[in-house]
C-alpha positions in Angstrom: -54.0 1.4 -25.0 -54.6 -1.4 -22.6 -51.4 -2.8 -20.9 -51.7 -6.0 -19.0 -50.2 -5.9 -15.6 -48.6 -9.3 -16.1 -46.6 -7.8 -19.1 -45.9 -4.4 -17.4 -44.1 -5.8 -14.3 -41.5 -7.8 -16.1 -40.8 -4.9 -18.4 -40.3 -2.5 -15.5 -38.0 -5.1 -13.8 -35.9 -5.4 -16.9 -35.6 -1.6 -17.2 -34.5 -1.3 -13.6 -31.9 -4.1 -14.1 -30.6 -2.3 -17.2 -30.1 1.0 -15.2 -28.4 -0.9 -12.4 -26.0 -2.6 -14.8 -24.9 0.7 -16.4 -21.2 1.3 -16.2 -19.9 3.5 -13.3 -18.6 6.1 -15.8 -22.1 7.0 -16.9 -21.9 10.0 -14.4 -19.0 11.5 -16.4 -15.3 11.8 -16.1 -13.5 13.4 -13.1 -10.3 15.3 -13.0 -7.6 14.0 -10.6 -4.1 15.2 -9.8 -1.2 13.4 -8.2 1.4 15.0 -5.9 4.4 12.8 -5.1 8.0 12.2 -4.0 10.0 9.5 -5.6 13.6 8.3 -5.4 15.4 5.5 -7.2 18.5 4.2 -8.8 19.5 2.3 -11.9 22.3 0.0 -13.0 20.8 -1.7 -16.1 17.8 -2.4 -13.9 15.9 0.7 -12.8 13.8 0.9 -9.6 12.2 3.5 -7.5 9.8 4.0 -4.5 7.8 6.9 -3.3 4.5 8.1 -2.0 1.9 10.7 -2.9 -1.7 11.8 -2.7 -4.4 11.7 -5.4 -6.9 14.5 -5.2 -10.0 14.8 -7.5 -12.4 17.6 -8.4 -15.3 15.7 -6.8 -13.7 16.1 -3.4 -12.2 12.6 -3.0 -8.6 12.0 -2.1 -6.4 8.9 -1.5 -2.9 8.4 -0.2 -0.9 6.2 -2.6 2.4 4.3 -2.8 4.4 4.4 -6.0 6.9 1.8 -7.3 8.8 2.0 -10.6 10.6 -1.0 -12.2 12.2 -1.4 -15.6 15.3 -2.4 -17.5 17.4 -1.2 -20.3 20.6 0.7 -20.7 20.4 3.0 -17.7 22.7 4.2 -15.0 22.1 6.7 -12.2 20.5 7.9 -9.0 17.6 10.4 -8.8 15.2 11.9 -6.3 12.1 13.9 -7.2 10.4 16.0 -4.6 7.0 17.7 -5.1 6.3 16.0 -8.4 2.9 16.4 -10.0 0.8 14.3 -12.3 -2.5 14.8 -14.1 -4.8 11.9 -15.0 -7.2 11.7 -17.9 -9.8 9.0 -18.6 -11.0 8.6 -15.0 -14.5 8.0 -13.8 -13.7 6.8 -10.2 -10.7 7.7 -8.0 -9.9 3.9 -7.8 -9.2 4.0 -11.6 -5.8 5.6 -10.8 -4.6 2.3 -9.2 -2.6 -0.1 -11.2 0.3 -0.5 -13.6 1.2 2.1 -16.2 3.5 1.3 -19.2 6.5 3.6 -19.5 9.4 4.3 -21.9 11.9 7.0 -21.5 15.3 8.4 -22.6 17.1 10.5 -20.0 20.3 12.4 -19.2 20.8 14.6 -16.3 23.3 15.9 -13.8 22.7 18.0 -10.7 19.2 19.5 -10.8 17.0 17.8 -13.3 13.5 18.3 -14.7 11.4 15.4 -15.9 8.2 15.1 -17.8 6.7 11.8 -18.9 3.3 10.5 -20.2 2.2 6.9 -19.5 -0.9 4.8 -20.0 -3.0 2.1 -18.4 -5.8 1.1 -20.8 -8.0 4.2 -21.2 -6.3 6.0 -18.3 -3.3 8.3 -19.0 -1.0 10.0 -16.6 1.2 12.9 -17.4 4.0 13.4 -14.8 6.3 16.4 -14.2 8.9 16.9 -11.5 12.2 18.5 -10.6 14.8 16.6 -8.7 18.5 16.0 -8.0 20.8 13.3 -9.0 22.4 12.0 -12.1 21.3 9.6 -14.8 21.9 8.6 -18.4 20.2 6.0 -20.5 17.1 4.5 -22.0 14.7 2.5 -19.9 11.4 0.6 -20.4 9.2 -0.6 -17.6 6.3 0.1 -15.4 5.0 2.7 -12.9 2.8 1.2 -10.3 0.3 3.1 -8.1 -1.1 1.2 -5.1 -2.9 2.0 -1.9 
């Protein structure tokens, strides 16, 4: 088989470009967890603020800020300390950033336990936490993770 150098060079260049253009998730998924504190209130409009840290099994970690916003028939005041979250569908730590869609029904008084699953495209986040406060209602909205 006799390959001409003039044909071989463009073929090699095209192959290198194809490898460079491969999506970042070709390396495989990573497991990341969120530890957070969050406090908020609701009177029809539900809002909350908090902070946390995302840590991944590849050794990366990132401090994050959390905001929640929503509306519905909701009343109350809550505070979650030492909440946890597990992400799925991640290929880079930066994939945790963004807005997740939420929907919930809740009722609590005194000490409360909360579990919730939310999504952002292919990324899912399962939250769990214990806290104090009181609340009752149904709310729809968003859970935002930022740097």
